[in-house]
N, C-alpha and C positions, 0 to 999 in steps of 0.2 A: 504493500500500500504506500502511495506517495506521501511524503511528509511536507511537500511544498505547499505554501499558502496560495490562495487564488491570485494575489498580486504577482507572485513569482512566475506562476504558470502563464499568466497573461503577458508578462514581460517577454518570456521565451517565445510565445506564439507570435508576438508582434515584432520581435527582433530588437526590442529596447535593451539598452545596457544601463548599468548604474551610472557610469561616467556620462553617457549621453543624457540621462535624466538630469544630472547635476548641471551639465552645460546648458541644456534648454532652459532650465529655470533660472540659471545665472544670467543668461542673455536676456530673458524676458524681464527680469527685475531691473537689470541695468538700463534697458530701454525705457522702462516705466519711470525710473528715477530721472533720467535725462529729460523726459517729456514733462516732468512736473518740477519746475524750478523751486517750488516751495519746499519739497523734500530735500533738495540740494542745499538750500540756503537757510531754511528754518532751523535745522539742528545745529548749524554753524554760527548763526547770528548771536544767539544767547551767550555761548562761550567767548566770542570775540568781545561782546559788550562787557562781560565779567573781567576779561583780561585787561582791557583798556581802562575801565573805570576803577577797578581795584588797585591797579598799579599807580594810576594818576591821583586818585582821591585818597587812598589809604597807604600809599607807598612809603611815605616817610615814617608814619607811626608803626606800620608793620615791620619795616626794616629795623627800627629800634628794638622791637620785640624779638626779632630773629637774632639781632646782634647781642641782645641780652642773654640769648640762649647759647652763646659761644660760637656763632657762625658769622664769618665776615663775607657775606654775599648780599647781592641786591635782592629786593623783593621780586623784581621781574624774573630773575633766575629761579627764585624759590617757587614762584607761582605757576610758571609755564607747565611743569609736569601735572599740576592739579587741573589746569585748564585743558590739557591734552586728554586727561581721563574724563573730564566733564564732557568734552566733545564726543568721546566714544559713548558715554552714557546717554547723551541727548540723541545721538544718531540711532542707538540701539532702541531707545524708547519709541522712535518713529516706526520701527519695524512692525509692531503690532497694528499700527494705524493702516499701513499698507495692506496687511492681511485682512483687516476689516473691510477695506475698500473692495478687495477681491470677493469677499463674502457677499457684500451688498450688490455687486455687479453680477453675481452668479458664476463667476469664473472659478471660485473655490470649489464648488460642488462638481464642476466639470473635471477639475484636476483630480478630485478624490475618486471619481468613478473611472478614471483612466488607469492604464496598466503601469503607470510610473511608480517607482519606488518612493515610499513616503519619506524615507531618510534622504533620498536624493533630492526630493522636492524641498525639504527643509534646508539641506546643505547648500543647494544652488542659490536659494534665497538669501541665506546667511552670507555666502561668499560675495554676493553682489553688495550687501550692506557693509561687509568688511572692506571692500574696495573703496566705498564711499568714505568710510571712517578713516582709512589710511590717508586718503587725499586731504581730508579735513584736518587731520592732525599735522600733516606737512605744512598746511597753511598756518596753523597755530604756532608751530615751532618757528617758522619764518617770521611771523609777526612778532613773536616774542623776542627774536634776535634783533629786529628793528627797534624794539622798545628798550633794549639794553640787556636782555638775557644772554648768558653765555653758558656753553656746554663743555664741561671739563673733560668729558670723554670723547669729544669730537664726533665725527661722522658715525663710527661704530655705536656710540652711545645714542645718537639720534635714531639710528636704525633699530636699536634695542627699545627705545621709547615707542616706536611704531608697533613693534611686536607685542609689547606690553598692552598697548591700546587694543590690539586685536584680541589677545587672550582675555583681557578684562571685559570687552564688549560682548563676548559670547554668552555669558550667563544672563546678562540683562536683555539681550536680544531674545533669548529663549523665554525669559519671564514675560516680556512684552507680548510675545506670540501666544503664550499660555493664557494671559489675560484676554487677548483678542478672541481665542477659541472659546473661552468660558462665557464672556459677555456678548460677543458678536455685535458690539455696539461701539461706534467711534468715540463718543464722549466718555463712556465708561472706561475704555482703553486708555485714553489720554489721562483721565483722572487717576486711574490705577497706577500708571507709570510715574506721574508727577508726585503722587503721594509719597512714593519712596525716594524719588530722585533728589529733591531739594533737602529734605531733612537729613538724608544720608550724607550729602555733601558737607553740611555744616557741623555734623558730629563726627568728623574725621580729621585727618591731618592735612586736609586740602589747603586751607587758607592760613593757618598759624600752627606753630609747633604745639604738640599736645601738652608739653610741659608748662605752657603758660595758660592752659585752659582748665576749667573746673574739673574736679575729680570724676564726676559722673559722666562727663563727655569722654574722658580718658578711658573709662570702663566700657562705654558703648562703642568707642572707636576700635576696641580690641575685637569686636564681633562684626565690624562694618567692612564689607568687601572693598569699599572705596579707599579705606586706609591702606590696604595692601597694594592696590593698583597705583595710588599716588606715591607711596613710599618706594616702590620698585622703580617707577619712572624718575623720581627725585634722586634716587641713589645713582642712577646713570647720568643724570644732569650734573650732579655735584662730584661724582667720582668717589663716593664714600658711603659707608654704612649709615643709614639714617633711621632705621626702624627702632622704635621704642616700645611697641606693644608686645613684641616677642624678643627675648634676648637669645640671639644665636651668635656664637663666636668661632665655631670650628672651621668655617669656610674662608674667612678673611676678606676684608675690604667690602666692596659692593655686594659680594656674594652672600654675605651675612644677612643682607636685606633681600636679594633677588631669590635665593633658594626657598626660604619659607613663604615669601609672598607669592611666587609662581606656583608653588605646591598647593597653597590654599585656593588660589584662583582656578587652577586646572581642575581640582576636585569639585569646586562649585560648578564649573563649566560642564563636567560630566553629568552631574546630578540634574542640572536644569535643562541641558540639551536632551538628556534621556527622557525627562518628564515631558518636554515639548513633543518629541517624536511619539511617545505613548499617546498623548492627547490627539495628535494628528492621526494616528492609527484608529483611535476610537471614533473620531469624526468621520473617517473613511468608512468604517463599518456601518455607522448610522446612515451615511449617504447612500450606501449600497442597499440597505434594508428599506 
């Protein structure tokens, strides 16, 4: 007796491949993004505003706080990693909105009853969003340099920041899609993403060192994924270990931050992406029934 599921048998019958499914969905979502300027600019505008306003309005005060923490760096240099992570967060939040549009237009149900791999569908969509996130982080890094930010680890460090942005974005991309599949409503998806996005940013190490913040924020930051994304990107920017929520010393230098931060983010990615694929399979079964 065959153990293949109906989706696998349909794929074989139609000649579909997993890579082909990923490519088709990647291309479709890239075209959809290009045709909708709001998607391209909306998730970038907010981080740009934060970067410019925070450095220009709070720069001197924040630089004093950072200096008091024993670091001789500008606030621009300190803030850029946080804004890079915020850019990834905002772009990932928009992922669920695109899925809701598909649901409202009837395209989602057509995809669900097709022989395409559900994992391929999700992966192709995610890769398109990752491409957009990488492009936006490049813009943030360049703008930060124009404002005075400097990168101690040079080009390799900048490439590392891009990679961290990708790893960080996966869990929130999956979360945004899960919210979209549960609510199937654009307003609810936006609210669901924003409820987490802004509070998490301000109770993390994004804007100020945790040592100058209240004790309860330091405690919350230990369980906040944004802390690990920001600390990893900041370690590459400054070329030193910056993590304070977990004490790791056996790797040396920036690796004392990168290893635990990436381990936590990758584990979170696996959990959330797995949950999103399960939700997608359940939606597919409901569509077939």
